[in-house]
N, C-alpha and C positions, 0 to 999 in steps of 0.2 A: 761336390766340390771335388778338380780335379787341383792334385798337390802334384806337382816336379819334384824329380824324387834325383837329386845328384848323384856323377857316377861317382865311382868307388874313390875314396882319399883329395876329394876335392873340397876345397871350401867354398860351393854354390852358396848363396842365400836362397831360404824358402822363402818366396814372397806368397804369405797369406792375408785376406783379408780376416781380422779379428772378427766374425761373425758369432759371435758367442755372448752377446748382451741377450737379445731375445728369448733367453730360454734354450738356447742348442745344445745347452751343458757342456761339459768340458771337453778338448783337445787334447788326442796323444796323438804321438808320433812318434819315430825310431829313430835317435841319433848314432849311427857309425862314428867308430873312433876314427880320432882327427878331425874332423866336419864340423861345421857352424850350420846352425841354421836361424832364419829369423821370420820372425813376422811381421810387417807391417801394416798399418793401417791411418788414414787421414781423419785429425779430430779436430773438431771445434776449439775455441778459446775458451777456456775457463769448464772446462771437462774432469767431471772426479772419474780417474780411473783405478783400477781394483783386479787383483790378480795372485793368486793360489795357483803354485808349482808342486810338482814332485819329482825328482826322479831317480830312477831304477838304480842301484849299487853296481857299482865299475864293476867288470870282469876281470878286470888284471892290476895288477897290484900299482901304488901309486898313481892311477887311472886320474883322473877330476874334468869335473863339470862345468863351466862358468857361466854365469847367468849374469845380461848388461842391459841393459832398458834405457837407449838414448833418443835424443831429438835430431829432425832433421840434417843440425849444426856440427851434432857429435857430441854437447851437451851429457850429462853423464846423470840420471835420473833415479837410476836405482842400480847395485853392482853387488853380484855374489859372486865368489870364489867358492870352489867344490861346494857349487848348490844342492841339497841335499831334500829339501821343503820350506817351504814358509809362504810368504805372504810379501807381497810390495802395492803400494799405493803413492798415487802421487794426483795432481792439478795441473792439465796445461796451462801454458800462460801464452800461447800463438795456435792461429790455425795454423799445422802442419802437419810431416808425416814421422809416427813415430813410432821405436823399430825394438821390440823384442828379443835377443841370440842369445841362441846358448849354443856353448863352444866346446866340445869335448877334446882333451888335454891325454894325452897315455903316452905311456913311452914302448918304445918298439921291443917286442916283446917275439917270441918265435913259435906263438901260433895265432890263429885269427881272434880279437879282441870281440866277443859279443856287444851286440847294438843297446843300446841305453833306452829305456822308454820312457818316455817325458808327457809329462800331463802338466794340462796346462788350461787354469780357467781365467779368463778375461773377463769381467765387467764395467761398461763406464757409463756415465749417465744418470738415468733415474735409475737400474739398476744394478748401480757401484754404490748406492743412498743404504744406509743401514736404517730401516724402517722399525725393528726393536728396538732402538737405542733410543732412538727419536720418541717413539710411545712414551717409553722409562721417561726418557727426558722433561717431556712437555706435560706428561698423564693423558695423553690420547687411550680415547675410545677405539677397538677395535674398526667400527666401521669410520669414524675419525682419521685413522690412519690410510684405512683403503681409498680416501679421501685425497686425502694428502697425497698418495701414492698417485691418484690418477690425475691432478690437479700439478704435480709435477713433471707428468707427463704429457698434457697436453702442454704443460708448458715449453715442453722440450720439441716439441712439432710444429708448435709455431715456431719455435725457432731455425728447428730447421725450414722451413717452407720459406721461412725470410733469407734466410742464406741464401736458398735457390733461390729464390727471385733476385736477390744480389749481384748471383754470380749471373743468371739469364740474362742480366741488365749489363750485365759489363760484357759477356760476348755479342751482347747485341753492339753497344758501345764499339768495341773492335772491331764486331762483321763492318759497320757502317761505317769505321774508318779507313778500314781498309780494301773498302769496297771507291771509296771517296779517291784513296789515293792511286785504285787500280785507273777510277777514270784520268785524270790529269796527265799520267802514264803513257796512258794509249793516246790520249789528245797529242802532248809533247813528241809522242811517236810519230806521230802523223806527221804534225807539222814538220822535225825531222826531218821524213822522209818527201814529203812535196818540194822542202826548201833543198837538199838533194837532187833531185829530178830535176828542177827547176835550171838548179847551178849546170847539171850535165848537158840539157837541152842549150841554155850559154854557153858553152863553155864549147859543145860540138859544133853551133854556127857559127863561130869565131875562127873554130877550126879549118869548116869546109868554104869560108869565106878565104881566112890565108891561102888555101891550098886553090883558089877559084875553082870549086868545084859546086856552088852557087853564088848564085849572084844575093 
């Protein structure tokens, strides 16, 4: 997975897919002082998202790292100033892009402030559910827990396929509508060209007759 690296002192967002749910483990990256890095992901509606984070100690006095989780509309889902270590969880309200941002704040000092190490583990969907708590609450056996997990996973896959089919239908309708509009526009353009050519021929014919160049 390629990770773009912003230049020194820039507040450029780091756009990464959150490919952490399939057992990929935690994601770790370096956060330079006075920079901001964000991770974005498109998610469906009613999807549970959980995350654990850990931020290394700041290398300068007064330095801190803030954590913000927002949606594409700017609604704040989770916020933590001077984030050190913790967890967050939320359920998506609609299909849109969700963003997890870490921003470093440090005062100007006479030496280079060391980068901070960010460790982030985000899970969503089936992976975000705590089946141990479910087993205790419903008194399920280990085999029943595995069956429940497979059932939820199958349901998630079916929803993903249904969404992909819906998007395919929307794209097909858009393509058909665009093709129809292009066809109508082409016919209209051809009629305009034919009309313009006819007008030019008639105008030139009248002009030449007026000059008695043709009969």
